[in-house]
C-alpha positions in Angstrom: -19.9 33.3 7.5 -20.5 37.0 8.0 -18.3 37.7 11.0 -14.8 36.5 11.8 -16.0 35.7 15.4 -18.3 33.0 13.9 -15.2 30.8 13.3 -15.0 27.8 15.6 -11.5 26.5 15.4 -10.8 22.9 14.7 -8.5 21.0 17.0 -4.9 20.6 16.4 -4.2 17.6 14.2 -2.3 14.6 15.8 0.5 15.2 13.3 2.9 18.1 12.8 1.7 20.3 10.0 2.4 23.6 8.3 0.1 25.9 6.2 2.2 27.9 3.7 1.2 30.4 1.0 2.4 29.4 -2.4 3.5 33.0 -3.3 4.7 32.2 -6.8 1.8 31.3 -9.1 2.5 28.0 -10.8 0.2 26.5 -13.4 1.6 23.1 -12.9 1.4 23.1 -9.1 -2.1 24.5 -9.2 -3.2 21.8 -11.6 -1.5 19.2 -9.4 -3.3 20.3 -6.3 -6.7 20.6 -8.0 -6.4 17.1 -9.6 -5.0 15.5 -6.5 -7.6 16.9 -4.1 -10.6 17.0 -6.4 -10.1 13.9 -8.5 -12.1 11.7 -6.2 -14.9 14.3 -6.0 -15.5 14.9 -9.7 -14.0 18.4 -9.7 -14.1 19.2 -13.4 -14.8 23.0 -13.8 -11.1 24.0 -13.8 -10.1 21.3 -16.3 -11.2 23.4 -19.3 -9.1 26.4 -18.4 -6.3 27.0 -20.8 -2.9 28.3 -19.5 -3.7 31.9 -20.2 -6.9 31.9 -18.2 -5.4 30.0 -15.3 -2.3 32.3 -15.2 -4.5 35.5 -15.3 -6.5 34.1 -12.4 -3.6 32.9 -10.3 -1.6 36.1 -10.8 -4.4 38.3 -9.6 -3.2 40.0 -6.4 -6.4 39.0 -4.5 -6.1 35.3 -5.3 -4.1 33.2 -2.8 -3.2 29.6 -2.7 -2.3 28.1 0.7 -1.0 24.5 1.0 -1.1 22.3 4.0 2.0 20.1 4.5 2.6 17.1 6.8 6.3 16.4 7.3 7.1 18.1 4.0 4.4 16.3 2.0 1.5 18.3 0.5 -1.6 17.2 2.4 -4.3 19.6 1.1 -4.9 23.1 0.0 -7.1 26.2 0.0 -7.5 28.6 -2.9 -8.9 32.0 -1.8 -10.6 34.3 -4.2 -10.8 37.8 -2.9 -11.5 39.6 -6.2 -14.8 40.9 -4.9 -14.0 43.8 -2.5 -14.8 42.9 1.1 -15.4 39.2 0.7 -13.5 36.1 0.1 -14.6 32.9 -1.5 -12.8 29.8 -0.5 -12.9 28.7 -4.1 -11.3 25.3 -3.4 -10.5 23.4 -0.2 -9.7 19.8 0.4 -7.2 17.1 1.4 -5.2 14.6 -0.5 -6.8 11.2 -0.2 -3.9 9.9 2.0 -4.7 12.6 4.6 -8.5 12.2 4.9 -9.7 11.0 8.3 -6.6 12.1 10.2 -8.2 15.1 12.0 -6.4 17.5 9.6 -9.3 19.0 7.7 -10.8 21.0 10.6 -7.4 22.4 11.4 -6.5 23.4 7.8 -10.0 24.8 7.2 -9.6 26.9 10.4 -6.3 28.3 9.0 -7.9 28.9 5.6 -10.8 30.8 7.1 -8.5 33.0 9.1 -6.5 33.9 6.0 -9.8 34.4 4.0 -10.9 36.9 6.6 -7.6 38.7 6.4 -7.9 38.9 2.6 -11.5 40.1 2.8 -10.4 42.8 5.3 -7.6 43.9 2.9 -9.9 44.3 0.0 -12.9 45.9 1.9 -13.2 49.6 1.0 -14.1 50.4 4.6 -11.7 47.9 6.1 -14.7 46.0 7.4 -15.2 42.7 5.5 -18.6 41.4 4.6 -18.3 37.6 4.3 -16.2 34.5 3.7 -18.0 31.9 1.8 -17.6 28.6 0.0 -19.7 26.1 -1.8 -20.0 22.3 -1.8 -22.1 19.7 -3.6 -23.3 16.2 -3.1 -20.3 14.8 -4.9 -17.9 16.2 -2.2 -16.6 14.1 0.6 -19.1 13.2 3.3 -16.7 15.1 5.7 -17.0 18.4 3.8 -20.4 19.9 4.9 -20.0 18.7 8.6 -16.5 20.3 8.7 -17.9 23.6 7.2 -20.7 23.7 9.7 -18.4 22.8 12.6 -16.2 25.8 11.7 -19.2 28.1 11.9 -20.5 28.3 8.3 -24.2 28.3 7.8 -26.1 27.2 4.7 -27.1 30.2 2.7 -28.7 28.6 -0.4 -29.2 25.1 -1.8 -29.8 24.3 -5.4 -30.7 21.1 -7.2 -29.4 20.3 -10.6 -28.8 17.2 -12.7 -25.4 16.9 -14.3 -25.3 15.2 -17.7 -23.7 11.8 -17.6 -20.3 12.2 -19.3 -20.2 8.5 -20.2 -23.0 8.9 -22.7 
């Protein structure tokens, strides 16, 4: 997404929800969110990070974690990486299994994209942000890519790779 006006907001979910920034970096909470959301989708890249590496990343002033709650229960999250001036990667986004299929994903992604643009604007040398982007793969939920496209993201690049079978 190269312009904030490309965002097409998702509808309000049928349940009351909040989207709150986790302002105090917490290794334990970050790992909980990552494992809870990504466990079903084979998220593994972050598992090898030791405490020091994760703490340095989470404590960077241009990295933000936003958590979606439904009636006080964590329902999903977005991790925003704005370390490259003028752009923000939505490094991680997803819902807890319990909340998939409840029309919450489009709403939370809308809020995440709005915050990502604000972060990109803050880090842009000229004040004009360049892009907000994310990535997905064939292991992700079948809802992921349609949700990204519905919010206004376009496919920039596709790659094919074969992951080694970890059971061998």
